[in-house]
Structures are given as C-alpha cells and as structure tokens.
Wavefront OBJ file of the C-alpha trace (Angstrom):
o trace
v -31.512 50.356 19.419
v -28.830 52.958 20.227
v -26.894 50.512 22.323
v -27.080 47.861 19.615
v -25.784 50.411 17.096
v -22.831 51.206 19.280
v -22.024 47.602 19.851
v -22.311 46.902 16.137
v -19.964 49.701 15.321
v -17.475 48.264 17.797
v -17.890 44.847 16.197
v -17.127 46.145 12.714
v -14.021 47.912 14.022
v -13.013 44.662 15.734
v -13.417 42.730 12.438
v -11.385 45.344 10.607
v -8.580 45.555 13.203
v -8.226 41.689 13.414
v -8.669 40.790 9.723
v -5.884 42.930 8.455
v -2.926 41.320 10.243
v -4.592 37.844 10.058
v -5.032 38.065 6.236
v -1.619 39.258 5.743
v -0.216 36.415 7.842
v -2.278 33.898 5.811
v -0.958 35.297 2.501
v 2.611 35.064 3.822
v 2.088 31.516 5.156
v 0.588 30.435 1.859
v 3.826 31.193 0.058
v 5.476 28.327 1.863
v 2.540 25.909 2.482
v -0.901 25.311 1.021
v -3.777 23.102 1.613
v -5.297 22.431 5.052
v -2.696 24.543 6.909
v -3.988 27.697 5.114
v -7.582 26.658 5.502
v -7.416 26.171 9.279
v -5.458 29.368 9.668
v -8.361 31.193 8.087
v -10.913 29.362 10.241
v -8.900 30.690 13.204
v -9.955 34.183 12.266
v -13.600 33.048 11.764
v -13.518 31.772 15.314
v -12.308 35.205 16.440
v -15.129 36.822 14.447
v -17.916 34.658 15.919
v -16.410 35.231 19.370
v -16.541 38.921 18.745
v -20.158 38.799 17.778
v -20.848 37.058 21.147
v -18.584 39.169 23.349
v -19.458 42.553 21.877
v -22.990 42.180 20.484
v -24.378 39.342 22.630
v -24.950 36.993 19.640
v -24.882 33.495 21.012
v -25.611 30.238 19.243
v -26.540 26.669 19.829
v -26.115 23.668 17.460
v -28.000 20.417 17.125
v -27.421 17.568 14.754
v -23.558 17.440 14.654
v -23.923 13.634 14.884
v -25.398 13.733 11.378
v -22.075 14.742 9.834
v -19.343 12.206 8.963
v -17.144 11.687 11.968
v -13.529 12.756 12.239
v -12.555 9.052 11.650
v -14.349 9.261 8.266
v -12.033 11.811 6.699
v -12.650 10.697 3.174
v -16.457 10.852 3.457
v -17.343 13.822 1.331
v -20.788 15.483 1.496
v -22.462 18.485 -0.061
v -23.852 20.767 2.612
v -26.932 22.850 1.692
v -27.677 25.578 4.092
v -30.278 28.266 4.740
v -28.648 31.661 4.090
v -29.918 34.632 6.102
v -26.849 36.713 7.023
v -23.156 36.911 7.079
v -23.075 35.044 10.403
v -23.418 31.537 9.076
v -20.678 32.115 6.491
v -18.382 32.910 9.406
v -19.669 30.332 11.869
v -20.256 27.171 9.821
v -16.583 26.401 9.099
v -15.821 26.688 12.860
v -18.338 23.969 13.601
v -17.041 21.385 11.084
v -14.260 18.891 11.638
v -13.450 18.729 7.839
v -12.199 21.455 5.410
v -15.110 23.068 3.592
v -15.243 24.654 0.215
v -17.728 27.470 -0.365
v -19.059 28.102 -3.839
v -19.084 31.898 -4.017
v -18.969 34.785 -6.501
v -15.498 35.717 -7.544
v -16.096 39.431 -6.748
v -15.466 38.600 -3.085
v -11.832 37.956 -3.966
v -11.360 41.631 -4.619
v -12.390 42.674 -0.984
v -9.182 43.977 0.617
v -7.497 41.527 3.065
v -10.566 39.329 3.536
v -10.762 38.482 -0.199
v -6.980 38.101 -0.443
v -7.003 35.342 2.263
v -10.011 33.620 0.560
v -8.017 33.501 -2.652
v -5.366 31.333 -0.977
v -7.855 28.667 0.088
v -9.033 25.740 -2.132
v -12.562 26.920 -2.764
v -14.817 27.470 -5.800
v -15.168 31.022 -7.028
v -17.387 31.565 -10.015
v -18.427 34.237 -12.516
v -22.212 34.231 -12.124
v -22.688 36.123 -15.352
v -21.428 33.044 -17.253
v -23.776 30.442 -16.003
v -22.672 27.511 -18.187
v -19.012 28.048 -17.548
v -19.758 28.573 -13.873
v -21.516 25.237 -13.552
v -18.763 23.441 -15.401
v -16.278 24.830 -12.927
v -18.495 23.948 -9.939
v -18.780 20.352 -11.276
v -15.113 19.824 -11.948
v -13.860 21.399 -8.785
v -16.559 19.657 -6.739
v -15.560 16.303 -7.982
v -11.818 16.991 -7.234
v -12.657 18.192 -3.701
v -14.954 15.180 -3.061
v -12.104 12.857 -4.020
v -10.036 14.574 -1.328
v -12.791 14.094 1.223
v -13.576 17.841 1.462
v -17.104 19.081 2.006
v -18.638 21.517 -0.517
v -21.217 23.993 0.905
v -23.751 25.845 -1.082
v -26.741 28.089 -0.413
v -29.591 26.714 -2.525
v -31.506 30.010 -2.489
v -28.477 31.715 -3.934
v -28.634 34.819 -1.799
v -29.437 35.926 1.747
v -33.099 35.866 2.643
v -34.893 38.000 5.134
v -36.151 36.501 8.317
v -39.359 34.475 7.529
v -38.879 34.481 3.822
v -38.125 31.720 1.399
v -36.408 31.988 -1.954
v -36.364 29.656 -4.906
v -34.241 26.533 -4.121
v -32.074 25.989 -7.151
v -30.992 22.467 -7.921
v -27.242 23.148 -8.454
v -26.260 21.644 -5.075
v -28.259 18.558 -5.518
v -26.975 18.122 -9.037
v -23.447 18.359 -7.819
v -24.026 15.746 -5.136
v -25.546 13.374 -7.683
v -22.625 13.861 -10.007
v -20.103 13.277 -7.198
v -22.001 10.376 -5.775
v -22.114 11.885 -2.280
v -24.934 12.596 0.135
v -26.453 15.975 0.837
v -26.759 17.303 4.393
v -29.396 20.102 4.921
v -28.717 22.885 7.453
v -31.191 25.376 8.977
v -29.972 28.500 10.677
v -31.938 31.383 12.247
v -29.172 34.009 11.908
v -31.500 36.774 10.806
v -32.900 36.749 14.302
v -29.697 38.526 15.452
v -27.942 39.635 12.208
v -30.377 40.702 9.488
v -29.334 40.478 5.842
v -27.630 43.449 4.300
v -27.086 44.943 7.760
v -24.357 45.345 10.263
v -26.728 46.169 13.017
v -26.515 43.111 15.266
v -29.048 42.392 18.021
v -28.374 40.173 21.066
v -29.974 36.798 21.113
v -29.495 33.173 20.265
v -29.042 31.773 16.754
v -30.146 28.146 16.335
v -28.324 25.940 13.873
v -29.763 22.521 13.016
v -27.992 19.936 10.920
v -30.288 17.428 9.341
v -29.673 13.753 8.550
v -27.658 12.980 5.355
v -29.795 12.275 2.297
v -28.466 9.794 -0.220
v -28.145 11.192 -3.759
v -27.668 7.952 -5.765
v -30.480 7.309 -8.218
v -32.203 10.657 -7.540
v -33.212 13.432 -9.879
v -31.697 16.832 -8.917
v -35.040 18.673 -8.712
v -36.659 15.922 -6.667
v -33.758 15.706 -4.297
v -33.700 19.496 -3.820
v -37.374 19.468 -2.979
v -36.682 17.083 -0.152
v -33.942 19.327 1.098
v -36.231 22.355 0.826
v -38.963 20.606 2.765
v -36.605 19.686 5.581
v -35.021 23.146 5.860
v -38.203 25.154 5.681
v -39.986 22.843 8.203
v -37.046 23.101 10.477
v -36.911 26.856 10.168
v -40.511 27.124 11.344
v -39.717 24.829 14.284
v -36.724 26.856 15.319
v -38.109 30.327 14.715
v -41.925 30.232 14.786
v -42.159 33.929 15.521
v -40.669 34.609 12.018
v -43.712 32.978 10.438
v -46.832 34.975 11.519
v -49.479 32.428 10.406
v -47.589 29.669 12.296
v -47.105 31.812 15.388
v -50.832 32.653 15.393
v -51.755 28.924 15.122
v -49.460 28.082 18.085
v -50.864 30.992 20.174
v -54.478 29.953 19.468
v -53.898 26.301 20.055
v -55.656 24.904 23.129
v -53.428 23.980 26.019
v -53.705 20.920 28.284
v -55.357 23.213 30.844
v -57.980 24.641 28.417
v -61.608 23.659 29.014
v -64.016 22.641 26.276
l 1 2 3 4 5 6 7 8 9 10 11 12 13 14 15 16 17 18 19 20 21 22 23 24 25 26 27 28 29 30 31 32 33 34 35 36 37 38 39 40 41 42 43 44 45 46 47 48 49 50 51 52 53 54 55 56 57 58 59 60 61 62 63 64 65 66 67 68 69 70 71 72 73 74 75 76 77 78 79 80 81 82 83 84 85 86 87 88 89 90 91 92 93 94 95 96 97 98 99 100 101 102 103 104 105 106 107 108 109 110 111 112 113 114 115 116 117 118 119 120 121 122 123 124 125 126 127 128 129 130 131 132 133 134 135 136 137 138 139 140 141 142 143 144 145 146 147 148 149 150 151 152 153 154 155 156 157 158 159 160 161 162 163 164 165 166 167 168 169 170 171 172 173 174 175 176 177 178 179 180 181 182 183 184 185 186 187 188 189 190 191 192 193 194 195 196 197 198 199 200 201 202 203 204 205 206 207 208 209 210 211 212 213 214 215 216 217 218 219 220 221 222 223 224 225 226 227 228 229 230 231 232 233 234 235 236 237 238 239 240 241 242 243 244 245 246 247 248 249 250 251 252 253 254 255 256 257 258 259 260 261 262 263 264
C-alpha cells in the first residue's frame, strides 16, 4: 500500500508537470487552427497520461472488440458510444483507442479546471449545465446531430457518474435517445478500470484493466428505454465476465462449480 501511494503521488506530479505546457500549447495552437488538429493534439497528452499510469503505477490494459467500431475507411459513420464509468482512467484512455474524433458529454464545471479545462474548452465537445435539465438535453440533441453529420462519435456514460467496482447505477436513456434522434447505432463498452484506479481516488494499484467493445446495436425504430435496456444487459453481463471477483455471488458460484475432474 505504501509503495502504491508513493507511485500514485509520482503519477499525479507527472500529470501536473506534463499537462501545464501541453494545455498552453493547445490553447496557442487553437488560435490559428481548430477542429481535428486541436483534438488530436489533446489526445497526444492523453496517450502520455495512460503511458504514465503504466510506467509509474503498473496499470496496464488490454482491449477486445475494436473490430466492432466503424473502420478508418468509414469516416462518416457516426455512432454513439455508451460506456461503463468506474474511474478517470477510461476518460483518458478511450480517445486514445479510437480512430475517429470523439465528443464527450460532460458537465461544464470541468472547463474551469486550470490548464486541463482550458484545453477541453478548445475542443468540439458537448458541455452542459446539469442543473438545467431541459436546456441541457436540447443542447446535447442539437450538438449531437451536428457532430453526427460530421462523422464524429459522441460518447456518454449512461449511469451518469463513476460507479464503485462491482456496483451498477441507473442507466439513463439519454444516450439511446440521442442515437435514435440522430439515426446512428449505439456501441456498448465495458471497462474494469476500478480494478486499478478506484473512483474518487488517486491511489492507483498495479494490474490489468480490460476494455471490451460490443457489437453495434441499430437504433432505428427502437424506443429509448428499450434500447438502453439492451445496452445495460450487454455491459453488465460483460462486466461480470471480465471481472467476476467484483461480483461476490458470481465469484462464489464459479468457485463452487464442479470441474471436469470432480467426481460425483
């Protein structure tokens, strides 16, 4: 635990030291160019951050299901990504895994975070005031349609906030509703990031984070709640497959199951 705390402190210092010049460079670049150039410049720092988590804290990751995303040749194929949210790690890592620009839907308060928020403000993303729900949804819908027409991918966390390992929140239908309005598929994503980086904590533990990208689910002709239920089933089933130790009842069932060598 002591060693993990020292490594985590070094990692936080690493993030701080690298984000300041990187964010200032992004703000400067954005004066002259906008769009994808600024986006990929920011993704460059996210690559540095995820590399730092691996090099300093021993947080590695493996990914499956990348073939379920539109290919690089399908640059105008927009999707809505709906991901499990357990820690800061996936907000850093997911853009580095994708071949297309992504737009997060996030609370506007993040824009006020020094340096990090300043760089976020220069990207084409969707920041909302969560205290004004009706206005927030109108902005998400309008911006989402505009981004979909450009072939960008919108990513949302259906549970709305980070969940502790082994827990499930209420899956809200905003993401499925957006996909239906834009006429694009949804792609569910499971990630076991709390295994190494628990929510509301900067104490990282060495280990492997699994990311699983599911098959695209068509949204045409679907009801938002029913579509989100399908997304929820896939993500939560996949979470239990990837991280059975996080679900005690499931882990007990696996431990008590007879093996091929067991005798009747």
